[in-house]
N, C-alpha and C positions, 0 to 999 in steps of 0.2 A: 482422804485416805485412798480411795479407789484410784485417783489420779497418780499417786506415788506408786501404787501397785502396778498400774499399767505401764509406767515408764521405767520400772525397775531394771529391765535388761539394758535400756539405753544408758542409764546412770552407771551401771557396772561396766558397760562397754567403754564409756568415757574414762572412768576411773582407772581401769586396768590398762587402757592404752597410754594414758599419761604416765602411769607408774612404769610401764614397760619402756617408754621412751627415756625415762630417767635411770632405769636399771636394765639396760639392753642386754648385758651379759647374763644376768639372772633370768630375765625373760626368755632369752635363748635357751638357757639350760632347762627351764621348765617346759617350754614348748618342745624341745628336742626329746625330753623324757616322756612326755605324755601324748605328743601329737606326731612324732616322727613316723610312726607306722601308718598314719593317715595322710601324710604328705607325699606327693609324687617325688620320687628320688630320695626321700627319707632324710633330707638335709634342710634345716631351718637356719637362715643367716640372721645375724643380729638386727639388720634393718627390717627384716620381715617379722621378727618375733613379736613386737608390740601389737601389730594389727591381728596376727593370728591368735595370740593369747586373748585379746579383747573379744574377738569373734567367737572363740570357743566358750568364753565365760558368758557372753550374751546368749548363745545357744542353750547353754546349761540353765541359765536363768529363765528362759522361755519354757523349758521342760518343767522346771520347778513350779512356775506359775500355773501351768495347766494341771500338773499333778496335785498341787495344793487345792485347787478348786474341785477337782474330781474326788479327792479324798474327803473333802468337806461336804461332798454331795451338793455342790453349788453349780449352777449352770455356767458354761463357758460360752460367752457371746461370740457371734460369728466373726467379729473384727479381730478378736484375740486368736481364734483359730487361723484366720488368714495370715496374721502376723507371724504366728508360730510356723506355719508352712513355708512362708517366704524366707524367714531367717534360717530355717533348716536347710532349704535348697541353696540359697546364695551363700550361707555360711559354710556349708559343706564344700561348695565349689571353691570358695576362697581358701579354705584349708588345704584341699587336695592339690590345687594348682599353685598354692602359696602366692596368690595374687590378690591384691586389694581391690582390683577392678570390680569383682563380683559383689563384694559387700558394699561398695560405693553405689551400686545400682539398686540395692535393696530398698532404701527409703523411697526412691522414685517409683519402683514397682508397687510398693505398698500403698503409696498415695494414689497412684493411678488405678489400682484395684478397688480401693475405696470409692474413688470417683466414678469408675465404671459401674460398680454395683448400684450407686445412687442414680446414675444416669439411666441404666437399664430398668431399674425399678420405676422411675418417674415416667419414662416415655414408652417403654415396651410392655411393662406389666401393670402400668397404671397404679402403682403402689409407692407411696412416698415413705421411704425407709426412715427418714428423720422423724416424720410424724409418728410412725409406728413405734419408734423407740422412746419418744418424748411425750406423746399425747396423754399418757396417764398422769403426767406431772404438770403439764401446762395446757391451756386451751387457747387456740389461735384460729383466726379466720382461714378458710381454705386457701385463699390467695397468698397469705403470708407463709403458710406451710410450703407452698410451691417455691416462693422466693428464697426461703431458708434452704431448701434442698439445692437450688441452683447456686446459692452462695457457697455451700459446702463443696459442690462439684467444682466450681471455679477455684476455690482455695486449694483443693487437692491437685488440680492441674498445674496451678502456679507453683506450688511447693515442690511438685515433682520436677518441673523445669529448673527451679532454683537449685535443687539438689544436684542435678546434672552439671549445671554451670559451675557451682562451687567445687564439686568433686573432681572435675577434670580440667579446671583452670587454676586451681590453687593447690597448696601442699596438703598432704593427708592430715597433718596436724590441724590446719585451718578447717578442713572438712569435718573433722571430729568435733571441733568447737561449734561449728555451724549446726551440726546434727543435734547437739545438746541444746543449743539456743532455740532450735525449732520447737522442741517439746516442752521446754520450761519457760519460754518467753513468747515466741511468735504465736503458737497455737492458743495458749491462754489469753493472749491479747485479742486474738480473733474472736474467741468465745465471749470475752467481756464486751467488745464492741457489738457483737451480735445480740447479747443480752440487753444492752442499752436500747438497741433498735426495737427489740421485741417488747420491751416493757410497756410501751404505750398501747400496743395491741392486746396485751394480757389484761390491762386495766379496762379496755373497752368491752371485753367479753366476760369479765369477772362477774 
């Protein structure tokens, strides 16, 4: 359930972009009505409407995510705050300049921020952030925790590069598909492979 909650903005982004592509005139009317005051020049063209609408919806979903947790008096983890800040900045730039370039950079910046946080924690502050987040649930040898952190750092670097490659070498539609595949297929697959690797170590220290 938490996984679906975390990817809620991405699912909405995908859904509204696809809907906007199939209903360009309606998407243009909606974005012109609600976003024209935020767009440089005040004019939204039909080809820009789907990405602007999807971006605005994803930003709203991120606000609702944070608001829901705060109202319920639940803690908002650091990764969710980082995601919220990044989509707010890059989403706002996308809408103001009515340019998809900014929102296309957002996943890469997000992945690299995660990777940088893990890297700095591991090598500069001598704190394994993956271990800090998971140690209450599983017990692993020290060396395995270090390998796990490095695996996540590598994953974040590779995914950031992959996003840039797809975003700027293929159509926006292909990039949106890839963005969804990353969160519903590639990342879960990475977690599953990681879990299989860790299982033997969890048995050893049980």
